[in-house]
C-alpha positions in Angstrom: 31.0 -7.6 -17.9 34.5 -8.2 -16.7 36.1 -5.3 -18.3 33.5 -3.3 -17.1 33.8 -4.0 -13.8 37.2 -3.6 -14.1 37.3 0.0 -15.4 34.2 0.7 -12.8 37.0 -0.7 -10.0 39.7 1.0 -11.4 37.2 4.6 -11.7 36.6 3.7 -8.0 40.5 3.5 -7.1 41.7 6.4 -8.8 38.9 8.6 -7.2 40.4 7.1 -3.9 43.9 8.1 -4.7 42.5 11.1 -5.8 41.1 11.6 -2.1 44.2 10.4 -0.2 46.1 13.2 -2.1 44.0 16.0 -0.4 44.1 18.0 2.1 43.2 17.1 5.6 40.1 19.8 5.6 39.2 18.6 2.2 39.0 15.3 3.5 36.6 16.2 6.5 34.3 18.4 3.8 34.0 14.9 2.1 33.7 12.9 5.2 31.0 15.5 6.3 29.4 15.9 2.5 28.9 11.7 3.0 27.8 11.5 7.0 24.7 13.9 5.2 24.1 12.2 2.0 23.7 8.9 4.5 21.7 11.0 7.1 19.3 12.1 4.4 19.1 8.6 3.3 18.5 7.6 6.3 15.7 10.2 6.5 14.4 9.0 3.3 14.1 5.4 4.4 12.0 6.1 7.7 10.2 7.8 6.1 9.2 5.1 3.8 9.1 2.6 6.0 6.5 4.9 8.2 4.8 5.2 5.0 4.4 1.6 4.5 3.2 0.8 7.8 0.6 3.3 7.8 -0.4 2.2 4.3 -0.9 -1.0 5.3 -2.6 -0.5 8.3 -5.2 1.4 6.4 -5.2 -1.8 4.3 -6.4 -4.4 6.7 -8.7 -1.3 8.3 -10.5 -0.7 4.8 -11.3 -4.9 4.7 -12.2 -5.5 7.9 -14.5 -2.0 7.1 -15.6 -3.8 3.7 -16.3 -7.3 5.7 -18.3 -6.0 8.6 -20.1 -3.7 5.5 -20.8 -6.7 3.8 -22.6 -8.6 6.9 -24.5 -5.8 7.8 -26.0 -5.8 4.7 -26.6 -9.4 4.5 -27.6 -9.4 8.0 -30.0 -6.3 6.5 -31.2 -8.1 3.2 -32.2 -11.8 5.4 -33.7 -9.7 8.0 -36.5 -7.7 4.7 -36.6 -11.0 3.4 -38.2 -12.2 6.7 -40.4 -9.4 7.4 -41.8 -9.6 3.9 -42.3 -13.2 3.5 -44.1 -12.8 6.8 -45.6 -9.5 5.0 -47.7 -12.0 2.6 -47.8 -14.9 4.2 -44.8 -17.0 2.8 -47.2 -17.1 -0.4 -44.1 -16.0 -2.5 -40.8 -17.4 -0.9 -39.0 -17.6 -4.2 -39.7 -14.5 -5.7 -37.3 -11.9 -4.9 -38.9 -8.2 -4.4 -37.8 -5.5 -5.8 -36.3 -4.1 -2.1 -34.1 -7.2 -1.6 -32.5 -6.4 -4.9 -31.7 -3.1 -4.2 -30.0 -4.4 -0.9 -28.1 -6.8 -3.2 -27.3 -4.1 -5.4 -26.3 -1.5 -2.6 -24.1 -4.5 -1.1 -22.3 -4.7 -4.4 -21.5 -1.4 -5.1 -20.0 -1.0 -1.9 -18.1 -4.5 -2.1 -16.7 -3.1 -5.5 -16.0 0.3 -5.0 -14.4 -0.9 -1.5 -12.3 -3.7 -3.3 -11.0 -0.6 -6.2 -9.7 1.2 -2.9 -8.2 -2.2 -1.5 -6.9 -2.7 -5.0 -5.6 1.3 -5.3 -3.9 1.2 -2.2 -2.1 -2.6 -2.4 -0.6 -0.8 -5.6 0.2 1.9 -4.0 2.4 0.0 -1.3 3.6 -2.2 -3.6 5.4 0.7 -5.4 6.6 2.6 -2.5 7.8 -1.1 -1.3 9.9 -0.9 -5.2 10.6 2.8 -4.3 12.2 1.7 -0.3 13.9 -1.3 -1.8 15.6 1.3 -5.0 16.8 3.6 -2.1 
């Protein structure tokens, strides 16, 4: 490991010596190239940061939307049950009706699909963060 690092250090020293021995115009050209490379990397970093923030915001929005949808579905299911109880005169309070089962299945489907979407966004966010840290 140390030998490998020493070899890399020698290679870098050789590159530095080559640059020192170059004519001034080539040094300036190399400096411009490096500045351009740095600017491109900074731009890519800024783009990645914006994308990560955007995905994070979208994830939070989807989580809030999921919570409000679940709450609304629960409220609707409760209202439907109360309405059916009133219509049937509380005779079969413990028996779930077909309609409340449909509402429950709809709620479960919406929650599952939103959870899958959130997981996908979180995975994509994690991958973008890894790319950002790599860059």
